[in-house]
C-alpha positions as CSV (number, residue, x, y, z in Angstrom):
1,M,-31.7,-16.3,11.2
2,T,-33.9,-14.7,8.3
3,E,-33.3,-11.2,7.0
4,L,-36.2,-9.7,8.8
5,R,-34.9,-11.2,12.2
6,L,-31.6,-9.5,11.9
7,L,-30.9,-6.5,14.0
8,P,-30.2,-3.2,12.2
9,A,-26.5,-3.5,12.9
10,Q,-26.3,-6.9,11.6
11,R,-28.2,-5.9,8.5
12,L,-25.8,-2.9,7.8
13,H,-22.8,-5.4,8.2
14,K,-24.5,-7.8,5.7
15,A,-25.4,-5.1,3.2
16,V,-21.6,-3.9,3.2
17,A,-20.3,-7.4,3.0
18,E,-22.5,-8.3,0.1
19,N,-22.0,-5.0,-1.7
20,D,-25.7,-4.3,-1.4
21,L,-25.9,-0.6,-1.8
22,Q,-29.7,-0.7,-2.2
23,T,-30.3,-2.0,1.3
24,L,-27.5,0.2,2.8
25,H,-29.4,3.2,1.4
26,W,-32.6,2.0,2.8
27,L,-31.1,1.5,6.3
28,I,-29.5,5.0,6.4
29,D,-32.5,6.9,4.7
30,N,-35.0,5.3,7.1
31,N,-32.9,6.1,10.1
32,K,-32.4,2.5,11.2
33,I,-28.8,3.0,12.0
34,T,-27.6,4.9,14.9
35,D,-23.9,4.1,14.5
36,I,-22.7,4.0,10.8
37,Q,-19.2,2.8,11.8
38,N,-20.7,-0.4,13.4
39,K,-17.5,-1.9,14.6
40,S,-19.4,-4.1,17.1
41,A,-21.0,-6.1,14.3
42,D,-17.6,-7.3,12.9
43,D,-15.4,-10.0,14.5
44,N,-12.2,-8.1,13.4
45,G,-13.3,-4.8,14.8
46,W,-13.6,-3.4,11.3
47,T,-15.9,-0.4,10.6
48,S,-18.4,-0.4,7.7
49,L,-16.0,1.5,5.6
50,M,-13.1,-0.6,6.4
51,L,-15.0,-3.8,5.5
52,A,-16.0,-2.1,2.2
53,A,-12.5,-1.2,1.5
54,R,-11.2,-4.7,2.2
55,L,-13.6,-6.3,-0.1
56,G,-13.0,-3.8,-2.9
57,H,-16.6,-2.5,-2.8
58,K,-15.9,0.9,-4.4
59,E,-19.3,2.3,-4.7
60,I,-20.2,1.5,-1.1
61,V,-16.9,3.2,-0.3
62,K,-17.9,6.3,-2.0
63,Y,-21.3,6.4,-0.5
64,L,-19.9,6.0,3.0
65,L,-17.2,8.7,2.4
66,G,-20.1,10.9,1.3
67,L,-21.8,10.3,4.7
68,D,-18.6,11.6,6.6
69,H,-18.0,8.1,7.8
70,D,-14.6,8.9,9.4
71,N,-14.8,12.5,10.3
72,E,-15.1,12.1,13.9
73,V,-13.1,8.8,14.6
74,I,-10.6,7.3,12.0
75,S,-11.3,3.8,11.4
76,T,-8.8,1.3,12.8
77,D,-9.1,-2.4,13.6
78,S,-7.8,-4.4,16.6
79,S,-4.3,-4.5,15.1
80,G,-4.1,-0.7,14.5
81,N,-4.6,-1.1,10.8
82,T,-6.2,1.8,8.9
83,I,-8.0,2.0,5.7
84,P,-5.1,2.8,3.5
85,M,-3.2,0.0,4.9
86,V,-6.0,-2.5,4.4
87,S,-6.9,-1.3,0.9
88,A,-3.2,-1.3,-0.1
89,K,-2.7,-4.7,1.4
90,Y,-5.5,-6.1,-0.7
91,R,-4.6,-4.2,-3.8
92,H,-7.6,-2.0,-4.1
93,E,-5.5,1.1,-5.2
94,G,-8.6,3.2,-6.5
95,I,-10.2,2.8,-3.1
96,C,-6.8,3.6,-1.1
97,L,-6.7,6.8,-3.2
98,L,-10.2,7.8,-2.6
99,Y,-9.7,7.5,1.1
100,L,-6.3,9.3,1.3
101,N,-7.6,12.0,-0.9
102,R,-10.3,12.5,1.9
103,Y,-8.2,11.8,4.9
104,P,-4.6,12.4,3.9
105,Q,-3.6,12.7,7.6
106,T,-3.8,8.8,7.8
107,M,-1.2,8.2,5.2
108,S,1.5,7.9,7.9
109,E,-0.3,6.0,10.6
110,I,1.5,3.0,11.9
111,N,0.0,-0.3,13.0
112,R,1.2,-2.6,15.8
113,D,3.6,-4.2,13.5
114,G,5.1,-0.9,12.7
115,S,3.9,-1.1,9.1
116,S,2.3,2.0,7.3
117,A,0.3,2.3,4.0
118,I,3.5,3.0,2.0
119,N,5.0,-0.2,3.0
120,E,2.0,-2.1,1.9
121,A,1.8,-0.2,-1.3
122,A,5.5,-1.0,-2.1
123,Q,4.9,-4.6,-1.5
124,N,2.1,-4.6,-4.0
125,G,3.5,-2.2,-6.7
126,M,0.9,0.6,-6.2
127,N,2.9,3.4,-7.5
128,R,0.0,5.9,-7.5
129,V,-0.4,5.6,-3.9
130,I,3.2,5.9,-3.2
131,T,3.4,9.0,-5.4
132,F,0.4,10.5,-3.4
133,I,1.9,9.8,-0.1
134,L,5.4,11.1,-1.1
135,D,3.8,14.1,-2.7
136,H,2.1,14.8,0.6
137,G,5.1,14.7,2.7
138,G,5.5,11.0,3.4
139,N,8.7,9.4,4.3
140,V,10.3,7.4,1.5
141,N,12.4,5.6,3.9
142,Q,9.6,4.8,6.5
143,R,10.7,1.6,8.5
144,D,8.5,-1.0,9.8
145,I,9.0,-2.9,13.3
146,E,11.8,-5.1,11.6
147,G,13.5,-2.1,10.2
148,N,12.5,-2.7,6.5
149,T,11.8,0.2,4.3
150,P,9.4,0.5,1.3
151,L,12.5,-0.3,-0.9
152,H,13.0,-3.6,1.1
153,H,9.3,-4.5,0.5
154,A,9.4,-3.6,-3.2
155,A,12.8,-5.5,-3.8
156,S,11.6,-8.6,-1.9
157,W,8.2,-8.8,-3.7
158,N,9.6,-8.4,-7.1
159,Q,8.3,-4.9,-7.7
160,F,11.0,-3.5,-9.9
161,K,9.2,-0.4,-11.2
162,T,8.2,0.5,-7.7
163,A,11.8,0.0,-6.6
164,V,12.9,2.6,-9.3
165,L,10.2,4.9,-8.4
166,L,11.3,4.8,-4.7
167,L,15.0,5.3,-5.5
168,E,14.1,8.2,-7.9
169,R,12.1,9.8,-4.9
170,G,15.2,9.5,-2.5
171,A,15.0,6.0,-1.0
172,Q,18.4,5.1,0.5
173,P,19.6,1.8,-0.7
174,S,22.4,1.6,1.9
175,L,19.9,1.3,4.8
176,K,19.9,-2.0,6.5
177,N,17.0,-3.6,8.6
178,H,17.4,-5.0,12.0
179,K,19.0,-8.2,10.4
180,G,21.7,-6.3,8.6
181,Y,20.2,-6.7,5.1
182,T,19.8,-3.8,2.4
183,A,16.9,-3.8,-0.1
184,V,19.3,-5.1,-2.7
185,D,20.1,-8.0,-0.4
186,Y,16.4,-8.8,-0.5
187,A,15.9,-8.7,-4.2
188,Y,13.4,-11.4,-5.2
189,S,16.0,-12.8,-7.8
190,F,19.5,-12.5,-8.8
191,K,18.4,-10.7,-12.1
192,L,16.3,-8.2,-10.1
193,E,19.4,-7.7,-7.9
194,K,21.5,-6.8,-10.9
195,H,19.0,-4.6,-12.4
196,M,18.6,-2.7,-9.2
197,R,22.3,-2.1,-8.9
198,E,22.4,-0.8,-12.4
199,V,19.7,1.7,-11.6
200,I,21.3,2.8,-8.4
201,K,24.6,3.3,-10.0
202,Q,23.0,5.5,-12.7
203,L,21.0,7.5,-10.1
204,Q,24.1,8.0,-8.0
205,A,25.9,9.2,-11.3
206,A,23.0,11.7,-11.9
207,N,23.4,13.1,-8.4
208,S,27.0,13.4,-8.4
209,G,26.9,16.9,-10.0
210,S,28.6,16.0,-13.3
211,S,28.5,18.6,-16.1
212,S,26.5,16.0,-18.2
213,S,23.8,15.7,-15.9
214,N,21.1,15.7,-18.7
215,N,23.0,13.0,-20.4
216,T,23.2,11.0,-17.3
217,A,19.6,11.4,-16.7
218,A,18.7,10.0,-20.0
219,A,21.0,7.2,-19.4
220,T,19.2,6.4,-16.2
221,A,15.9,6.3,-18.0
222,A,17.3,4.2,-20.7
223,A,18.8,1.8,-18.2
224,T,15.6,1.5,-16.1
225,A,13.6,0.9,-19.4
226,A,16.2,-1.8,-20.5
227,A,16.1,-3.5,-17.2
228,T,12.4,-3.6,-17.0
229,A,12.3,-5.2,-20.5
230,R,14.8,-7.8,-19.5
231,I,12.9,-8.7,-16.2
232,S,9.6,-8.9,-18.1
233,A,11.3,-11.3,-20.6
234,T,12.6,-13.6,-18.0
235,N,11.3,-16.1,-15.5
236,A,12.0,-14.5,-12.1
237,I,10.9,-17.6,-10.3
238,S,13.5,-19.8,-11.6
239,D,16.1,-17.4,-10.4
240,H,14.6,-16.8,-7.0
241,K,17.1,-16.2,-4.3
242,C,14.9,-17.8,-1.8
243,L,15.2,-15.2,0.9
244,S,11.5,-15.8,2.0
245,S,12.7,-16.8,5.4
246,S,14.2,-13.3,6.0
247,S,12.2,-11.2,3.7
248,P,9.6,-8.7,4.9
249,S,6.2,-10.5,5.7
């Protein structure tokens, strides 16, 4: 089918998919589109904005946000995923933050798997997204349908810096998922498990109310930095604990 024979809704979908901002402008400016969300044109039920977010087309995301794309109806797909979930899953951190700044009420939405944006962000080491969510009242121990917290996701996907951030923001390392595993049990490697235990110990000491709290906090920072350096200097894959069969998907 040639470009001229495509229906306006199909042309809109094609323009978003191909990152064609010029055609998108033309369709909107010439009143060719009656439904900017355009879910019917996508096999996954994605809106125009969700498709752009999935593909990492940041300028199109900005343009559609400027048109108040989600002001009346928040974009979700057939699985209940929101744009923060999708953009976090596919590691488009800037887009995720753009959307959350515009529609912060979506940060705690849950899809059919019980997952939310913070779980996806933890899995992919998106610390700025996690910080935004927690600064706006998000739950640092948000569980998915399998009982996994963001800390479980960070640990099982080898995101040490994210695990430290979550612990510093109040994540509870003792929480178990429905299979009875803690986040430390899910640590990607034995080295990561060891370093997580070191940080947890330091944080627990810092929170114990000791008189040397400043020194303890400094020790925590030093332990975190040292552990990060050790992880960066080693090949975690060779030490992989092979928990993938029970790790969060």
